[in-house]
C-alpha positions in Angstrom: -26.3 1.4 0.9 -23.7 0.4 -1.7 -20.1 0.0 -0.6 -17.5 2.7 -1.5 -13.8 2.3 -2.2 -13.1 3.3 1.4 -15.2 0.3 2.5 -13.0 -2.0 0.5 -9.7 -0.6 1.6 -8.3 -3.0 4.2 -7.7 -1.4 7.6 -4.8 -3.8 8.1 -2.7 -5.9 5.8 -0.6 -8.9 7.0 2.7 -9.2 5.2 4.9 -12.0 6.5 5.1 -11.6 10.3 4.0 -7.9 10.2 0.5 -6.6 10.6 0.5 -3.2 8.8 -2.2 -0.6 9.7 -3.6 1.3 6.7 -4.6 4.9 7.6 -6.1 7.6 5.5 -4.9 11.1 6.2 -6.3 14.4 5.1 -4.8 15.6 1.8 -3.7 18.9 3.4 -1.8 17.0 6.1 -0.2 14.9 3.5 1.0 18.0 1.7 2.5 19.4 4.9 4.5 16.2 5.5 7.2 16.7 3.0 4.6 16.8 0.2 4.2 13.1 0.3 1.2 11.2 -1.1 1.8 8.3 1.2 4.3 7.0 3.7 5.3 3.6 5.1 6.6 3.9 8.7 8.5 0.7 9.4 8.9 1.2 13.1 5.2 1.5 13.7 4.1 -0.7 10.8 1.7 1.9 9.5 1.0 3.0 5.9 -0.4 6.6 5.7 -2.3 7.3 2.5 -3.6 10.6 1.2 -7.4 10.3 1.5 -8.1 12.5 -1.5 -5.9 10.3 -3.8 -7.4 7.1 -2.4 -10.9 8.3 -3.1 -10.0 9.9 -6.5 -8.6 8.4 -9.7 -8.6 4.6 -9.5 -5.2 4.3 -11.2 -3.6 6.7 -8.8 -5.1 5.1 -5.7 -4.0 1.6 -6.8 -0.5 2.9 -7.6 -0.2 4.7 -4.3 -1.1 1.7 -2.1 1.1 -0.7 -4.1 4.0 1.8 -4.0 3.8 2.0 -0.2 3.4 -1.8 0.2 6.6 -2.2 -1.9 8.4 -0.1 0.7 7.1 -2.6 3.3 8.3 -5.5 1.1 11.7 -3.9 0.8 11.9 -3.6 4.6 10.5 -7.0 5.4 12.9 -8.8 3.0 15.8 -6.8 4.4 16.8 -5.4 1.0 19.4 -2.7 0.6 21.6 -0.9 -1.9 23.8 -4.0 -1.7 20.9 -6.3 -2.9 21.2 -7.6 -6.4 18.6 -7.0 -9.1 17.5 -10.6 -8.8 17.2 -10.4 -5.0 15.0 -7.3 -5.4 12.8 -8.6 -8.2 12.4 -12.0 -6.3 11.4 -10.2 -3.1 9.0 -7.9 -4.8 7.4 -10.8 -6.7 7.1 -12.9 -3.6 5.7 -10.0 -1.5 3.2 -9.0 -4.2 2.0 -12.6 -4.7 1.5 -12.9 -0.9 -0.4 -9.6 -0.8 -2.6 -10.5 -3.8 -3.4 -14.0 -2.7 -3.5 -13.8 1.2 -5.0 -10.4 1.9 -8.0 -8.2 0.9 -5.8 -6.0 -1.3 -7.0 -7.7 -4.5 -10.7 -7.0 -3.5 -9.8 -3.3 -3.1 -8.1 -3.2 -6.5 -10.9 -5.0 -8.3 -13.4 -2.5 -6.8 -11.3 0.5 -7.8 -10.9 -0.9 -11.4 -14.7 -0.8 -11.7 -14.5 3.0 -11.4 -12.3 3.3 -14.5 
């Protein structure tokens, strides 16, 4: 049986010293939680993603997981409103490079892009 996008979505992603759980939630639950499509919970190191979005349009699925991972990068690199533009851009570039080269995120993105 061929793999689906859900099969390629990592269940966990390591970012620096954190191991972040990736969990799909029902779209209706997602709407009931402040109408969010996804959510990064720093205290628990969990990213919740709307299952309907993640199994739907590839561009939206990729955008959603990257968006939530950037929240994790922001947290891990201790960024704040006091951070300079260069600090933020550098942290995001470093974090995304780590995610794309040291995790299964790229494999998921490549699979989703085949659906375009």
